[in-house]
N, C-alpha and C positions, 0 to 999 in steps of 0.2 A: 438076672444080670448081676444082682447082688452077690450070688454064689459064684458066679464067674470071677468076679472081682475078689472075692475072698480067697478063692484058690491061687489067683495071681499073686495076691499079696504074701500068702504064706509061702507059696514056692519063691518068691524073691527073697523074704526074709531068711529062709532056710539056705539059700545060697551064699549069703554073706560071709567072707572068711574071717578068721581071727588073724591078729598080727602075730607075724612069726616071732619066737624069741629069738633075742640077739645077745651079744657077748657082754656089751657095755653101753652106756648112756652117754650120747654125744649132745652136747647144747652149744648154744652160740648166738649170736645176732647178725642178722642181714640187713645191711643198709644200702642206700643209692650213692651215688659218686659225690654227692653233696653231705653225706654224713647222716641222712634222713632215715628213721628204722623204717622198714618195708613190711606192712601186714600182709598176709595172703600169699607169701612166697612158697611155692612146692618145694619141699625137700623131700627127695627120694633116694633109698639106697638102691644103686644102679643094678638091674638085672633081677630085681625082686618087686613084689607088690606092696612093700613097706614104705609108707610115706606118711608125711604131715605138712601142715602150714604153719607159717609163722604167725604168731598173735599181733595184736594191735601195736604191741613195742618192738616187732621184728624179731622176737625170740622164738627160738625153736627147743625141742628135745625129741631125740629119736633114738632107738635101739639100733647099735650097728656093731659090726666086728672089725677088728683091726685089719687093714688091708682092703676093706670094702670102700667102694667109692661113693660119695654123696654128690647127688645133681640137684642143683639150685636152680630153679626157673621162674621167670615172670614175664608177662606179656610187655613188650616194648625194651627189655633188657637183655643183655647177653646172658646166656646159660652158662653157669660155672660149674665145674666138676672138680671136687678135691677128695684125696685119700683121707681115709681114718687112720690115725697115727695111735701112739701111746697118749697123746694129749686128748682129753675128753672134750676140749673147748674148741670149736671151730667156727670163728667169725669171717664172714664174707661181705664183700663189696660188689655189687651189680654193675656194671657199667651199661650205658644206652646203647641198644643195638641199631645201627644205622639203618638196617634193613628192615626193622620193624618199628621205628620210632613213630610212625604215622598210625600205628593201630590197624586194627581188622574190624570191618562191620559185616553184620549179615545182611543180605539184599534178597531178592526175591528166589523163592523156592529154597531158602536156607544157605543159598550160595555164600561163601565168605570171601570177601575181596579187600584188598588194602585200600584204606581211605585215601591215601595219597594218589592213587590212580584213579578213583571213582569221579566219574564225569557229571553227576548230578547230586541233588541236595539230599543227605541223609543225617539225621542226627541221633546220637545213641547215648543212652543213660542206662546206669547200672539197676539192677533190681534192689539194691541197698539203697539207693536214691530215692526209688519209687516209694518204697514200704518204709521209710524213715520213721513215719509216725503211725504205723500200723494202720494203713488204710483198708477199709473194708471193700472199695471197688478199686480196681488198679486205674482207672480211668482218671478217678480223684487224685491220685498220686502223681499225675503229669501236670497238672495245673501249674503255669508259670515256669514251667522247666523246659519246654521244647518251644523254640520259634516257630511260628506259623501255625501252631496247634491251639485253637480255641476251644477251652473246657469251660463248660457252664453247668454247675451242680446245684441241684436244689437242697432244701433242708430236711427233707423225708426221710425217716429211718429207712434205709435199704432202697432209696430214692434213685432215680435215673439220672445219668450223667451224659451232657451233650457233647460230643467229640467231632469237631469240623476242622479240617486242614485247608488252609488257604481260601477260605470263603465258601458260600453257597453256590454250587455251580449248576443246580438243578431248581427249575422253578416250583415243580410240585411234587418230584420224586425225592429219593433218599438221598441226603447230604453227609451221612455219617461215614466216618473211616472205616475202613475193613481191619478186622482184628485177625491176626494168623499165629498160632502158637505152634511152634516146632513143625511148621508146614501144614498145619490143619488150619483151614479157614473156619472162622467161628460167626454164626450169626449172632448179631447183636441188636435184634430187633427189641421194640417196646410195646407190648400188648396193650396199650393204652386204648380208651374208647375213642369212636369217631367223633364223638362230642368233645372230648378232652383234646383232639388233634386239632379242632378249630376253635379252641378258646372255652369251651364249655367245661362241665365238671367231670369228675372222675376220679379214680384211685390211680397213684403212682405205683405201679409194680416194678419199677426199676427196669433197667435195661441188661440183656443178657451176658454182656461182658463181666457182669459182677459174679459168674461163674468160674472166673479165672483166679487162680490162688495167688495172691501176691507174695506168699512166703516161697513160693518154687520158682520164681522169676531170677534168672541170671542176668538178662539185659534186655532191653527195649530199643528197637532202632527203628525210627519214624521215616518212613519212605514218603518224601512230600509231593514231588510232582508226577506227572503222567509219564515221564521218562523213567523215573525210578519203579514205578509200580505196573507198567505196561504189560510185563509177562503174566500179571494174575489176570488179566482180562477185564470185562466191564465192571465187575463188581469193584475194582480197585481205582475207578475214575477219580475218587474222592481220597486218594492216599491210603497207605498202608501202616498200621502199627504192628511192627514185626516183634514177636515176644519170643525169646529163647530162654527154656527153662534149665534149671541147673541139672548137671549131671554128676555121676558118681566119680570119686577121685580115689586115690590109692590109700589103702589101709582101710580101717573101719572107723568110719566118721559117725558122730551123732550130734545132731544140733537142736536144741530145745528152745522155743522162745514162749513167753508167758507174759500177757500184758492184761492190766486191769485199767479201763479208762473212764472216767466220770465226766459228766457235762452238764451244764445249766444253759438256758436259753439267755442270748445277748439281749438285754432289755432295750437297747437301742434300735433293735429291729422288730418291736413289738408295738402294738397301739398303745397311746397314752391318751386316757380319757380327761377332758376337763372336769374339774372338781367343783364347779360352781352350781350345776344344775341337775336335776334329776328327770325321771320319767315324765312324758307329755309329749303331745303334738303341738300345742300352741296354735290350735286352729278352730273354726267353729264346732268341731264335734268335742273339743277338748279344751274350752275357752279358758277356763281357771287353772288347768292343771291338775287338780285332783277330782277324783270322784266324791260324791257326797251321799251317803246314807248311814244310817243307825246300825253300828256293828255290835256294840256293847249292851244295847238294850235300855239305854237310859232316855230314849226319846229324843234325843239331840243327833243332828248330821255329824258323823265322824268323816275325818280325811282319810281317803283311800287312794293308793297307788292306782293308777290306770294301767292295769296289767296287759291289757291287749294293745297298748301303744308301744311299738318297737323303736322309739325314739326318745331323745333326751332333750326336748324342748319344753321341760316343765317348770315347776317352780324352783326358785332358789332355794338351795341348802339352808336350813335354819333349825338350830339345835331345840328351839323352843316350841317346835312344831312337832306334835306326837301323830305318827302317821301309821295306818294299817298297810303292812306289805303283803306280798302274795303267801308268805308262810303263815300269815294270821287266819288263812282260810283253810288250812292243812290240818285236818283234826289229829293227825299224829305227831304235829309238830309242837315242841315244848312252847313254841311263840304262840300257838293257837288262841285268837280272838284276844291277841295282845299286840298294843301299839308300841312303836319305838321312835326315838329322835329322828327328824329328817336331816341326814347327814350322809356324807359319801362312806360307802363301805369299807371296812377294815380290810377286805380281801378282794382285790380286784382280779380281773381275769388273767393277769400274769401269774397268779398263785395256783391256777389251773394247771400248770405244767410242773412235772416232776424232775428229779435228778435222773439223767440218763446214766445207765451203768452198761459197759461192753466188756466182755473177756474174750481175749484173743489167745489160743494157746495151739501151738504147732510143735511138730517134732519131725525131722528128717534124719534117716538113717541111710547111709550108702557105703559101699565099699566094693572090693574085686572079689571076682568068683575065678579063683585061679589066676593064671596069666592072661586070660584071653577074655573074660567076662566081667561085667559090672551089673549092680542093681542100685536103685535108690528107690526108697520108699518114703512117702510123706503123708502126713495127716494134718489138717487144720480144723479147728472148729472156732467159729466166730459167733458169740451170741451177744446180740445187740438189742437192748431196750431203751427205746426212745423217750424223749421228754413228754410226748403224748401218752397218757395213761393207757394201759392195756395194749400197748404197741411194741411189737418183738419181730425181729428177724433173726432165724437161727440157720446157721450155714454150717455144713459138715463138707469137707472137699479130702479125698484121697487121691494121691498121686503114686503112680509106680512108672518107673524108666528101667529097661533093661537092655543091655547089648551084648552081644557074643560075636567073637572073631571065629567064624566056623574054620576058616583057613586063613592063609596070609592075603588072601586076594578077596575074600568073601565075608561079609559083615552082616549079621542080622541084628536089628534093634526094634524096639517096641515101647510105646508110650502109651498109658491110659490114665484119663481124668475122670473119676466120680464125684459129682457134688449133689448135695441134696438141700434145698432151701426150703423153710417154712415161715411164712410171713403171718401175721395176725395183728390187724388193728393199725394197718398203713394209713397214713393221712390221705384224706380226700384232697384234691385241688380244685381251683377254680369256681366259678359262680354255680354252686350246687346245692342250693337250698340249705338244710340243716345238716347234710353229712359232712361237709367242710365246716369244722368248728370255728376255725379263725375267720370265715365269713360271718359266723355269728358274732363272734367278738368284734370284728372290724366294720360291719356294714349297719345293722339295723338292730340296736340293743339299748338297754338302759343303764346308764352309768351307776344307779342306785341298787344293783343286784350284786349281792355278796356270794362269791363262788363257793366259800365254805359252806354256807346254808344250803346251797345246792347239792354239795357233796353229801351232807349229813342227810338231806331229804331222801337222796337215792339209795344209799346204804342203810339207812334206818328202815325202809320200807321195800325196798327193791321195785319200786314202782316210778313212772314218768311224771314225777310231781316237779312243775317246773314255774318259772317266775311269769310265764304269759299265759294266765288262766284267761280263756275265751270271755268268761264274765264271772267274776269272783262273788257277785251278789246272788247266784243261784247254784244250787248243788250240781245241776246238769253242765253248768259252765265251767266246772273244776276239771278242765282237760285244756290240753296245749292248744293255743290258738294257731301257733305257726312253728315255733321252735321247742324242741325236745329239750329236757333237762340234759346238759353237756355230758354229765357222767352216764345217763341212760345210752346216749349216742354212742359212746365208745365201749361200753360194756355190754350193750345188747344189738346195737345197729352195726356191729363191726364186721369187716371183711376177713378172710383167710385165704391162703394160697399155698400152693406147693410147686416146685419144679425139682425135677429129677433128671439129671444130664449125665451123658457119657460122651467123652470125645477122646480120640487118640488115633494113632496110626501105626502101622507095622511096615519095615521096609527092608529091602536087601540091598546092599551097595556092593557092586563088583569092580575091582581095579585089576583089570588084566594087565595093566603096565603101569609104569608110576606117572603117566601123562593123561591116561584115559580112566573115565569111571562112569558106571551105570547105575540108575537108581531105579528102583521099583517099588513104589509105595501105594498103600491103600490108607486113606483117612476117611474117619467117620466123626460126624457130630449129630447126636440125637438128644433130643428132650421132649418129656411130657410135662404139661404144666395144667395145673386146674386153679380156677379163682370162683370163690364163692362170695355173693354179697348178699344182705339180709336187711329187713327191715321188720322188728319185733311187732308182735300184737301189742297195742296200747300206744305206738308211736304216732306222731302227727303224720298223715298221710296213709294211704292204704298199706298193710302189710304185704310183705313181699320176700320172695327168695329167687335169687337167679345163679345160674352155674355156666362156667365157660371153660371146656376143655379143649386144648390144642396140643397138637404132634408135630414136631419138626424133625426132619430128618435129611441129611445130606451126605452123600458118599462123593468122594473124589479118589479118581484112579489115575496116577501119576506115572508115566515113564520118561526118564531125564537121562541124557548122555552129555557128559562135559568132557572137554579135552583142554588140555594146558600143556603148551609146549613151546620151547624155543625154536623159531624157524631159522633164525640165523643168530650171529653173537648179539646183535643189536635189536632183533625184531622178536616179539614175544606173541604168541596166539593163545586166545581163550575162546573156545566156541561150545555152544550147548544147541541141542535141538531136544524136542520133547512133546509129549500128548498130556492133554489133561482131559478127562472125561468127569463131567459133574451131573450128579442126578440129586434132585430136590422133590420131596414131596412134603406138602403142608396141608394138614388135616384139622377141621375144627368141629365142634358140635355145641351149640349153646341153646338155653331155654330158661323160662322163667314163669313164674306162677301169675295167675291174673285174679282180681278181685279180692284178694286177701288169702288169709290162711286158715284153713279148718281147724286144726289143732295148734295151740300156741307153742312156740319153742321147738316145733318139730319142723326142721329146714330140709324140705324135699319137693321136688317138682310135683310130686304125686299128692302133696297136702295142699295143693292148689284149690281155692274156694270156688273159683271160675273154671271154665272150661280149658283144660290144657292144652296150650297151642303145640302146633308140630314144631320140633326143634328146628334150628338152623343149622345144616350141615354144610360145610365146604370140603372140597378136595383139589387141592393145586400142585399138578406135577409140574416140573420143569426139567429139561436136559439142554445141557451145552457141551459140545465137543470143541476143545479148543486145540490148536496145532501151533506151536510157537518155535523160534529159534533165535539165537543170538550170536554175534561175532564181536570180539574185541581184540584189537591190536595195539600193542604197547612198543613203542621206539625208544629204545636205550632208558626205559623206566621214566622218561619224563612226558612223553607224548602218547595220549591214549585215544584212540577212536573206537566209539562203542555202537552198535546197531542191534536193535532187535526187532522182531516181526511176529505178529500173533495174528490168526484167524479163526474166529468162532462161529459155529453153527448152531443157532438158538431155536428151540422149539416155540419160543414165545413170538416168533415174526412169522409173516407169512411164508409157506413152504416153498414158493417158487422164487424168494428172495430173502432167505433167511441167515445168510452168511456176511460177515463184516470183518473188516481188517483194521489193525492198528498196529503203529509202528513207532519206532523212537531211533532218533540218531543223536549221538553225544560225543562230545570231545573235551580233553582236559589236557593243559600243559602246565607241567610242574616247572615254572621258570627259575625257581631256587636252585635248580640243578646247574645252571649257567652262572650263579652267583656265590659260588662255594668261599670266596675270598671274604664274603661279609658273615663272620662268625656270629653275629647277633641275629642273623635270619636262618631259623631252623627249617622252616619250609614256606613255600609259597605257590599257589597253584590257581590256575583261572579254568573256568569249566563253561560250558555253553551246551544246550540240548533243544530239541524240537521233537515233539511227540504229538501223536493223535491217539485217543482211545474211544472206543465205541461203547454203546450201552444199548441193550435190547428192551423190548416192551415189557410192561407188566404182565403178569399172568392174566389170561383172560380178555384181552383187549382186542382180539382179532374179529370173534363172532360173539353174538349176543346168547346169553346165557339166561334161560328161563328160572325164575324163582316159583317155587311151589308152596303158597300160602295154605293155611287150612281150608279143607273142602266146604263147599256150600251144600249142607245136607249129603246126598251121596254124589254131588258134582264136583269132581276134580278141578281145581282152579290153576292157573300158570299166569305169571306176569312177567312184563318185560323188565329190564333193569332201566335204572333211571338214565345210565350213561350209554349212548350208542357206541359200540365196538367198531373198529376199522380195519378191514382185512389188507389194506394198502399200506400199512404202518413201516417205516424203515427206522433204521437205528439212529439214535442219537450220536452225535459225535463231538468230543472235547478236543480242541486243539491247544496245546501248551508249548509256550517258549519260555526259556529260562537261561539266565547267565549268573555266574557266581565267582566269589574270591574267596580264597582260604589262606591265611597266612599265620605262621608260628614263629616266635621270637625267643632268644636266650635259652636255648635248650629246651623249648616247648614250655617254658614256664608261663608264656603270655600268648595269645592267640585269639583270631576270629574267624568266622564264617558268614559272609554276606551274600544275599541272593536277591536278584529281582526277577520277577515272573510275570507272565501275561497268559492269561487262559481264555478261551471262548468256547461256549457248549451251544451248539447250533442243533436244530431240527429235534427240538425237545418234544417228547412224547406227552402230552397233556389233555386233560378233559376241558374242552372249550364249550361254552354256553351255546345253546342253539334254542330256536323257537319252541316253544311248548306244543305248537301245532304239530310237531313231528312226532310227539308221543315221548319225547326224550327231554332231559333237562341240560344234557351235555353229550359231547361226542369226541372220541379220542383222534387227536390229529398230530402231526408233526408240525410244530410251529414254535417260534420264539428262539431268542438267543439272549445269553447273559454273559457278560464279561466281569472278569477278576483280573486286577494287578496290584502288585505290592512288593513290598521289600521285607527282608527278614535278616535279622542281625544276632549272631551268637557269640558272645565274647567270653573268655576264661582267662583266668590269672592265678599266679601264685605269689602274692607280693612279699611275703616272708615265707621261707622254708629253712630251717635248721634242725639240730638235732632234738631241740627242746620245744619249740614253738613253730607253727606252720598256720597260714591263713590262705584259704583258697576261694575264690569268688567266681560265680558264673553269672551272666547277664544274657538274657533274652528279650529281643524285640520284635514285634511284627505290625506291620501298617498294610492293610487291604483295602483296596477300593473296588466296589462292584457297581456295575451298572446294567439295566435291561435294555438292550439295544433294539429289539422288537418283540411283538407277540403275534398274535393269529390275525390274518387279513388286515381290516382296518382298526383293530381294536388298540386301544392305547392304555388299558389296565386291566389287571387280573386280580381279584380279590382272593387273597390266600384264607382268611380267617375274618369272622365277624364277632366282635367281643361284645358283651353286656356291657351297656353304658353307652352305646353308639360310637364305638371307635372300631376301625377295621384295620387289617394288616394286607399291604398290597405289594404289587411289582407293576410299575408304570413305566413305560417306555420312555428313555432318557433320563431315568431316575433309578436310585440305589434300589437293589432287591430287600424288600423288608421295610417299608414306609409305613407309618401310622397316618391314618386320616381320620378326621372328625370336624367337629364344630369348633369355631375359633371367633375372636373378637372381631366385630367392624371397627375399622380405624379411620382416623382422619389425620393424615400427615404424620403417621406413627403413634398417634395418640388414640386411646381406647375411647370409642363413641359411647356416650351416655343417653339412653332414651328419656322421653318425657317423664316416665314413671321413676326416674332416678338409678334405674337398672341398666346394666351393660346391654349395648346392643349385639346380638350374637348372629353369626351367619347362618342362612336358611339351609344351607347344604351341609352334609359331613363328607365332603370330599375333598377339604382342604388338607393339605400336609401339615401335620402338626408334630410329626417324629421320626426319626430314623434308627433302627434297632442297631444297626452296625457299629461297633467301636470306631473311633478315631485310631486307636492303637491299643496293643495289648503288651504286656511284658511281664518279666519276674527276675527277681535279683536273688540269688541263693550264696550265703557266705556259709563257710565252714571254718572253724578255728580248733586248733589242737594244742594243748599244753601239756607236755608230758602223758600222763593217763587221763585227761579230762578232756572232752570234746564239747564243743557247742556249734550248733548249726541252726540257721534259720532262714525262711522263705518268704520275701514280700512279693506278694502278687498284686498286679496292677492292671486297670483297665481305664483308659480314657476315651469318655464319649459313649455314644449310644444313648438310646431314649427307652422308657418304659412308661407303659400307660397304668396308672393306678387307680381300679375300680374302688380299692379299699378307701383311698383319700376321698374319692368323689362320693361314695355312699356314707362314709363316715362323717363327712360335712353335712350332707342332707339329713342324717340323724341326729345332728348335734351332738355327735361323740367327742369331737375333737376340739384341743384348745383353741385352734383357729375359729370356732365358732363362739366362743365366749371372750371373757377379758373386758377391758374397758375401750373407750373411743378417745377421740381427740380432746374431748371435754373432760375427761377423768372419769366418765360415767359408764357404767355397764352398758355394753353393746346391745343386750337384749332387752333393755328398758325401751319404752316408748319412745318415739320422737319428741312427743310434748313434753317427756319429762326429762329430756336431754340426752336419750339413748340414740341407738342407731348408728349408722356409719354414713361417710361421706365417700364414695366410690372415687378413686383416682381415674380422672378422664375427662373429656369435653364434650361439650354439648355439639348439636348439629351445626351451630354457629361458629365454633372452633373455640369458644369461652370455656375456662375451666369450670367442672361442675361444683357446684355449692349444694345441692339438694341431698338431704340427708333422708335416708331410708331406715325402715325397722327391720330387723334381722330375725327372720321366722323360718318356720319349716318350709314354708310355701316358696321363700325366695332364698333358701339356704345355698342353694346351687346357682347362685347368681353367676357364676363362671361357668364358661364352656368348656368342654372336654380338654381342650387344649392346656388348660389350667392346672390338670391332673397329669400332664406328661412330664417327666423329670429325667434330668441327666443321671444315667446309671452309672457314672464313674465309680470307681472305687479303688482305694489303696489298704491292702488287708495283711496283717501278719499270719499268714497261711499254715505256716509250719515251725514248730520250734522243738528242737531235741538238745538236751544236755545228758552227756555220756560219761560214766566213769569205768574204766577198763581196769579190773583188779589186777595188781603186779602177780607175777608167778609165785611170790613168797606168801600170799595171802589166799592161794587156792589149792585144791588137792592136787596132787601129784597126776591124777587121770584126767584132769581138767586143762584143756588147751587154752580156752579163753572164757572169762566171766565178765559180762558187761551189765550195768545196771544204767537205766536210761528214764529220764523224764522226758515226757514227749506231749505234745499239744497240737491241736489243730483250730483254726478260726479263733484264734484268742483275742484279736483285736481288729476291729474295723478302724483302721486309723483315719480315713477321710471316706465320706460319702454324701451324696445330695438327696436321695430318696429318704423321705420321713418316715420313721416307725417302720422300716422295712430293709431288707438286706437287697441291694440293687441286683444281685446275682439271682434272686429266688424267681422261679417261673412254673407253668405248669408241669412240664416234664421234658424229656429230650425230644427232639424232632424240630420240623420248619418253624412252628409258632412259638416266637419269642416275642420279647418285649411287652408283655401282659402279665400283671399281678391282681389276683382275685383271692381273697382268703389266704394271703401270704403267710406262710411258716416262718417263726422266728428260726434265726440261726442258733445253732448249738455250740456254744464254746466247749471245748473238751481238754481234759489234763489228765495224764495217767502215767503209769510205770510200766517199764518193760524189762524183763529180764532175759538176757540171751547167754545161753550156756553153750559150749562146743567140748564134746569129750573126743 
């Protein structure tokens, strides 16, 4: 594969032509009718391949001969042609083009349509706006910029991004949007573990859309509703993110980008320890806090930290107390057999994190090959080292685009994208023992541990010397009781992974007439990935090694015919018909050692100390044949009626009933056509549509497939799956209704796009719990209905626009409400995930999808009930609704300012509402780590002091007879979690300064003559969480992408980044 790619690259570069030598240099400035300079205007010498683009200030310079004609073109403006005379300066003003004022958008199968006649919701954004701050994952660059699109991104280096359009429509299936690049549908799965998908621990390996090169994007168009995406079939039921990549332009063009970005953790999103008390459990096993025995040999008992106690309910810090810490029992330590004052450490857990450093370098070379061909080659390297020590994700991406006009009616084109991603030391997420470093810091720890001393111990010895000795009084007890040294974890128990991916297409376009076009295309998306996880000899727990290899392959064959013709002077026709054949195969193999490792530091399955288990192998083929057509009628350019129909035949449905249909009917009325006398109204359009989209079954859900475990002796064994399959499944169906209003004012300086939508997904294919007497735990059935309805609003404006200063603003707002209307048979609740800590994620009939359930307070007339022991009365059941993960609304405000050569832009990202359960806060309270477990009471005394000494707390509430509580209780480790789970559910609202960019475009006088544009930018991401309610964490932080949201365990701190980016165009 790499050799083929290299040959394509060499061939492409060889074909790029040089610019023809001309007689004179013509310069000038291009402006619009308001006098504002226009960057990016194409300036071409007519009849030649010689062309350039204007720079940021609208200036251009081109070689041309007297008598030749310069052609100036720009989307939405009239094309101008001016002859070259003896005057070397040619300034041009481009007027608005009434026929193109509404812009062109890319729809299904890459078909371009005028936005003014588009009868469904679609929102477009430029590649520059997406990649303004040099994002590593293209999905991250969409946050807050598209209405209806909810982006949730974690803080792990190379981590996954959740991309959901108009809410969750599937109870247990995939709710992610489909990504399509130049007609190639891309897999965007996240291969996280089954445990992680239901709230457990694992590594976040990122989502596959991270393989898309942000530097290669020309524009992104988001198709939001079923009517917009119906032509793509069942996989587009959740909406489509259509990506159009950059193509070659005339002349030889070279663009170079280089960025260096550094980052540090946002301490407001990391745990804060109380600074008053150290290690201890404050219970009968550890009554006095310290251990007592003779360390220095003087015959007296010395004070020793209880290293086996992973809590901080111990003695109050006192610099007059000399105490023996964990490193006093390490013979290699400079502090061996030495005591030190009992004080809070100088280096808390926040010092564990390093400064992240990322470099992003890219080059794009494009040009014409003669008069009929073009080539574009691009290469990007993104090297990201995270704040977690020993974490790194290295990404190399190559792009090649070629096209050639074989004849006047036949054009061939090809695109190939090759990427290689190598990850090491990715962050573990969720409740995962010692692998997730942040669980160690946030859950059960000792506030007296100095991180620098842990670091010194590891790098001094290379051994797992940690603070939690199982018994420091005996030599055999000098081993981890439960947690490894954190540096041992990241340098010895790390994971690594690789993914090699190729996607692309080859197509032929035939235009026998000026109104008819035929397209034949084959597209491929193929990748191999490998994930390795290890636990070194000397770690807490059994040493191990595991490996997971996966291959994904999808091929699409498309035949498409489109016709565009005026039937009469007033009536225009657009028609299309096509076939799509999709073939998928997914195969994987995984295995792991048992019983430990024979040879330390040798990570191979064959190094298993125990019997090597049989590998787990899967092979999942899928075939879908799609037949589709569409018809659009436009009357006098203001009335549009659009209909589409698709029929799919799927291999995952019963052979006697494996076809399903979906259709869309849409209409729009450009009412501004009748209001031409209102000069302030540039355009106004009303649209409405109705659509149904089908969805087939998961692979392997029709017939039971036996598993083959290890044999018993020489006897082969086979076992049934846990889920009973169902040969009578029928397709899911999503029914969507939408109305919208678009208006623009004052020559398109201001405008908005508003939508209301209502969708229902019925006959959902889901595993339903059955009696264990059947031999199964669940069975696939068609059951359940979920409803989504909401509004979307996008506003844009240019309040100020003149020759020296301009201000542009874009505002996006989304409000979605969903409800589970029914489940299977008489069931009223479906548990989606069960979290550590006694909280679950659920779908309940009549309630929103994604509610949190758990224990809460018993109350009397709204007042919390206090038991006879002075503690809260807590419900006996955990089925109480204690939260809802869905936001009330989301939005974004993007402002951009330009003053002469200086530009400033920033994005404020907003989420209002939605809840998150924090296991970190629950366990951090139980462990006595957090400030809420210390401090003083209403008497001014330490709350941890005994009640008889004036300590303790009076919990607010009432007793059984309704009188206010007056009983004071001691706060200890045994009752530190006197609150139920509902106390640790927080409002996940936030207001973030998501992006910031300050750019300076160097004037022509300061750059070499062969440089078209030179721009230096200061860029930043996640610089400021302006508002949040979740303590010590980022409200957006989650396990990974997928349906399991609203849960934080071992949360990673947010990384604030700031960097420099240099862009050069030659």
